[in-house]
C-alpha positions as CSV (number, residue, x, y, z in Angstrom):
1,M,-0.4,-0.1,0.0
2,A,0.8,3.6,-0.5
3,Q,1.3,6.5,1.7
4,A,-1.7,6.2,3.1
5,T,-2.5,8.3,6.0
6,G,-5.8,6.8,6.8
7,L,-9.6,8.0,5.4
8,R,-10.3,11.8,5.7
9,L,-14.1,12.0,4.5
10,P,-14.5,15.5,5.0
11,H,-17.8,17.3,4.4
12,A,-21.4,14.3,4.1
13,S,-18.4,11.9,5.7
14,S,-20.8,8.6,7.0
15,A,-20.6,4.9,7.6
16,K,-22.2,4.3,4.1
17,R,-19.4,6.1,2.3
18,A,-16.8,4.7,4.2
19,D,-17.9,1.5,3.6
20,R,-18.1,2.2,0.0
21,M,-14.6,3.3,-0.2
22,L,-13.2,-0.3,1.6
23,A,-15.1,-1.5,-0.4
24,V,-13.2,-0.2,-3.8
25,L,-10.1,-0.1,-2.5
26,K,-10.0,-4.1,-1.5
27,S,-11.8,-4.8,-5.7
28,V,-8.8,-2.8,-6.6
29,N,-6.1,-4.3,-5.1
30,A,-7.5,-7.8,-5.7
31,R,-7.8,-6.8,-9.6
32,G,-4.7,-4.7,-10.6
33,A,-7.6,-2.3,-12.6
34,V,-10.9,-2.3,-12.1
35,S,-13.1,0.4,-14.3
36,L,-15.5,3.2,-13.1
37,A,-18.4,1.0,-14.8
38,D,-17.3,-2.3,-13.1
39,L,-17.2,-0.5,-9.9
40,A,-20.8,1.3,-10.0
41,R,-22.8,-2.3,-11.3
42,E,-20.9,-3.7,-8.3
43,L,-21.6,-1.5,-6.0
44,Q,-25.1,-0.3,-7.4
45,V,-23.9,3.3,-6.9
46,S,-23.5,5.8,-9.5
47,A,-20.8,6.9,-12.0
48,A,-20.6,10.6,-10.2
49,T,-20.9,9.2,-6.7
50,L,-17.3,6.8,-7.3
51,R,-16.0,10.0,-9.5
52,R,-15.9,12.0,-6.0
53,D,-14.8,8.6,-3.7
54,L,-12.3,8.2,-6.5
55,A,-10.7,11.5,-6.6
56,D,-10.5,11.6,-2.4
57,M,-9.4,8.1,-2.3
58,E,-6.1,9.6,-4.5
59,D,-6.0,12.8,-2.2
60,Q,-4.6,10.1,0.1
61,G,-2.7,8.0,-1.7
62,L,-5.0,5.3,-1.8
63,L,-4.8,4.7,-5.2
64,I,-4.7,6.6,-8.8
65,R,-7.0,7.5,-11.2
66,T,-7.1,5.9,-14.6
67,H,-9.3,7.3,-17.8
68,G,-12.9,5.5,-17.1
69,G,-11.2,3.7,-13.8
70,A,-8.2,3.4,-11.2
71,R,-5.8,1.0,-10.3
72,P,-3.6,0.3,-6.9
73,Q,-0.4,2.7,-6.0
74,A,1.1,-1.1,-5.1
75,M,0.6,-4.4,-5.8
76,H,0.3,-5.5,-2.0
77,D,-2.9,-6.9,0.6
78,E,-2.1,-4.7,3.8
79,V,-5.3,-2.2,4.7
80,P,-4.4,1.5,5.7
81,V,-5.2,1.0,9.9
82,H,-8.0,3.8,9.5
83,L,-9.4,1.6,6.9
84,R,-9.3,-1.7,8.9
85,D,-12.0,-0.1,12.1
86,L,-14.6,-0.8,9.3
87,E,-14.2,-4.5,9.0
88,A,-15.7,-6.9,11.5
89,R,-16.3,-4.0,13.9
90,E,-18.5,-6.5,16.4
91,A,-16.2,-9.4,16.4
92,K,-13.2,-7.0,17.8
93,H,-15.3,-5.4,20.2
94,R,-16.6,-8.6,21.7
95,I,-12.7,-10.3,21.2
96,A,-11.1,-7.0,22.9
97,L,-13.7,-8.1,25.8
98,R,-13.1,-11.5,26.3
99,A,-9.4,-10.4,26.2
100,A,-9.3,-8.2,28.7
101,E,-10.7,-10.0,31.5
102,L,-8.0,-12.2,30.6
103,I,-5.9,-9.6,32.3
104,P,-5.1,-10.4,35.6
105,S,-6.3,-7.8,38.4
106,G,-3.9,-5.9,40.0
107,P,0.4,-4.6,38.9
108,Y,0.8,-6.2,35.4
109,A,2.4,-4.8,31.9
110,V,0.7,-5.5,28.6
111,A,2.4,-4.9,25.8
112,L,0.1,-4.2,22.7
113,T,1.0,-4.3,18.8
114,G,-0.8,-1.7,16.5
115,G,-4.5,-2.8,15.2
116,T,-7.6,-2.3,15.4
117,T,-8.7,-5.3,17.8
118,T,-5.5,-4.5,19.8
119,A,-7.0,-0.9,19.9
120,E,-10.0,-1.5,21.0
121,I,-8.7,-4.0,23.8
122,A,-6.7,-0.7,25.1
123,K,-10.3,0.8,25.2
124,A,-11.1,-1.9,27.5
125,L,-8.6,-1.5,30.3
126,S,-8.8,1.8,29.8
127,R,-10.3,2.2,33.0
128,R,-8.3,-0.4,34.6
129,T,-5.8,0.5,37.6
130,Q,-2.1,-0.8,38.2
131,L,-1.6,-1.4,34.4
132,T,1.5,-0.8,32.5
133,I,0.9,-0.9,28.7
134,I,3.9,-0.8,26.5
135,T,3.5,0.0,22.9
136,N,4.6,0.7,19.3
137,A,1.3,1.7,18.4
138,L,1.3,5.8,18.3
139,T,-3.1,5.3,18.5
140,I,-3.1,3.5,21.4
141,A,-0.6,5.4,23.0
142,L,-3.1,8.3,22.4
143,E,-5.3,6.3,23.5
144,L,-4.4,5.7,26.9
145,A,-2.4,8.7,27.9
146,A,-4.9,10.7,29.1
147,R,-6.0,8.2,31.6
148,P,-4.2,8.8,34.8
149,T,-4.7,5.2,36.4
150,T,-2.5,4.0,33.4
151,K,1.3,4.2,33.1
152,V,2.0,4.4,29.4
153,I,5.5,3.5,27.5
154,L,6.0,4.7,24.0
155,T,8.5,2.5,22.1
156,G,10.8,5.0,19.4
157,G,11.0,4.1,15.8
158,M,9.9,4.6,12.2
159,V,6.2,5.4,12.5
160,R,5.0,3.3,9.1
161,S,2.2,5.2,7.4
162,T,-0.3,2.7,7.1
163,S,-0.3,1.0,10.6
164,F,1.3,3.9,12.2
165,E,3.0,1.6,14.6
166,A,6.6,2.7,15.2
167,V,9.3,-0.4,13.8
168,G,12.9,-0.8,13.8
169,V,15.9,-1.5,16.4
170,L,14.7,1.4,18.4
171,A,11.2,-0.4,19.0
172,E,12.7,-3.7,19.6
173,N,15.2,-2.6,22.1
174,T,12.6,-1.0,23.8
175,F,11.0,-4.4,23.7
176,K,14.0,-6.4,25.0
177,A,14.8,-4.0,27.5
178,V,11.5,-4.6,29.4
179,N,9.5,-8.2,31.0
180,V,5.4,-7.9,29.7
181,G,3.1,-10.2,31.9
182,T,1.3,-10.8,28.3
183,A,1.8,-9.7,24.9
184,I,-1.8,-9.4,22.8
185,L,-0.6,-9.3,19.2
186,G,-3.0,-7.8,16.2
187,V,-2.0,-10.5,13.1
188,D,-3.3,-10.4,9.6
189,G,-3.1,-13.8,9.8
190,I,-3.0,-17.3,12.4
191,S,-2.0,-20.9,11.0
192,A,-0.8,-24.0,12.6
193,V,1.2,-24.2,10.1
194,G,2.6,-20.6,9.5
195,G,2.7,-18.9,13.3
196,A,1.3,-15.4,13.4
197,T,2.5,-13.0,10.4
198,T,2.0,-9.7,9.1
199,H,2.3,-8.4,5.7
200,D,5.8,-6.4,6.8
201,E,8.9,-8.2,8.1
202,V,10.0,-5.0,9.8
203,E,7.2,-5.0,11.7
204,A,7.3,-8.4,12.2
205,R,10.8,-8.6,13.4
206,T,9.6,-5.6,15.9
207,N,6.9,-7.9,17.1
208,N,9.1,-10.8,17.2
209,A,11.3,-8.4,20.1
210,M,7.6,-8.5,22.0
211,V,6.8,-12.1,22.0
212,E,10.6,-12.9,23.2
213,H,10.0,-11.2,26.4
214,A,6.6,-11.8,27.5
215,Q,5.4,-14.8,29.8
216,R,2.1,-14.8,28.3
217,V,1.5,-14.5,24.2
218,M,-2.6,-13.9,23.4
219,V,-3.3,-13.6,19.3
220,V,-6.2,-11.6,18.4
221,A,-7.9,-11.5,15.6
222,D,-11.3,-11.9,13.7
223,G,-12.3,-15.4,12.3
224,S,-11.5,-14.1,8.7
225,K,-7.5,-14.2,9.9
226,V,-7.8,-17.7,10.8
227,G,-5.9,-20.2,9.0
228,R,-4.3,-17.4,6.5
229,I,-0.5,-17.1,6.5
230,T,1.0,-13.7,5.2
231,F,4.3,-12.5,4.8
232,A,6.6,-12.3,7.5
233,Q,6.4,-14.4,10.7
234,M,5.8,-12.4,14.5
235,A,6.1,-15.7,16.1
236,E,5.9,-19.3,15.8
237,T,3.1,-21.8,16.1
238,R,5.0,-22.6,19.4
239,Q,5.3,-19.4,20.6
240,V,1.8,-18.7,20.8
241,D,-0.4,-19.2,24.2
242,L,-3.8,-18.4,23.5
243,L,-6.2,-17.3,20.1
244,I,-9.4,-15.1,20.7
245,T,-11.1,-15.1,17.5
246,D,-14.9,-15.1,16.7
247,T,-17.5,-18.1,15.6
248,T,-17.4,-17.6,11.9
249,A,-13.8,-18.6,11.9
250,D,-12.4,-21.8,9.4
251,S,-13.3,-25.2,12.3
252,A,-10.4,-27.1,10.4
253,A,-8.1,-24.3,10.5
254,L,-9.1,-24.0,14.8
255,D,-8.8,-27.7,15.4
256,N,-5.0,-27.9,13.7
257,L,-4.2,-24.8,16.1
258,R,-5.5,-26.5,19.4
259,A,-3.5,-29.6,18.3
260,A,-0.4,-27.4,18.0
261,G,-1.4,-26.3,21.9
262,I,-3.0,-23.2,21.5
263,T,-6.0,-22.3,23.7
264,V,-8.6,-21.3,21.9
265,H,-11.1,-19.0,22.5
266,L,-14.7,-17.9,20.4
267,V,-17.1,-15.3,20.5
268,E,-20.1,-15.0,19.0
269,P,-20.4,-11.3,17.0
270,R,-24.2,-10.1,17.7
271,R,-26.7,-10.6,14.8
């Protein structure tokens, strides 16, 4: 994905328009190039509406408009973090609540990677006392920084534009300098064969430093991520202690993860 800074809806901001833009982005990235006519037919909106959407998305570096359509900035599966907020909202919320329930009371240290599900966990933990949160995610640090009951440690590092995570040696050294009770990983894929994976190798290496210095590793992922393997491994299967996902996850993939020794917690998204 190109240098995306997140989806801005400057005037007629609406979940419906944001959902449509997400659908456009996924279609363009999956197919390489899409015509305006095809998009209008698939999304059942007018060509004029789509032209406005495509213009806004091009301004934000999410795609490139062409004569009669659009093509991706780069052939990449990663969706910018602000657009990921639109996917599986209810499942992520319920996964976050379950994850928060599994964090012990009293003084405790939790490490959080970036991601929309881990951001939900941060919100769920925000009223807890005596917690220390170590994170390389700017969004999570900002969410918790104003909470006087929570101690927040933000790593240094180079900030990735698609995930707002600090990565690289500075971030890795921060994680290596602390010991945490639970490391909570947001992932792009989790499987018995591939372990916990993400799209970016530098991000994966940074998150692995978090894993290496945690007493327990928890993966949080909506059902679409289960059984999926993406480019870079952040944790081997043997390093993952538990997975929290929802009931839409592939049952065979879940069985394989259980057989590999991972405890699986399932939540039921509200219908």
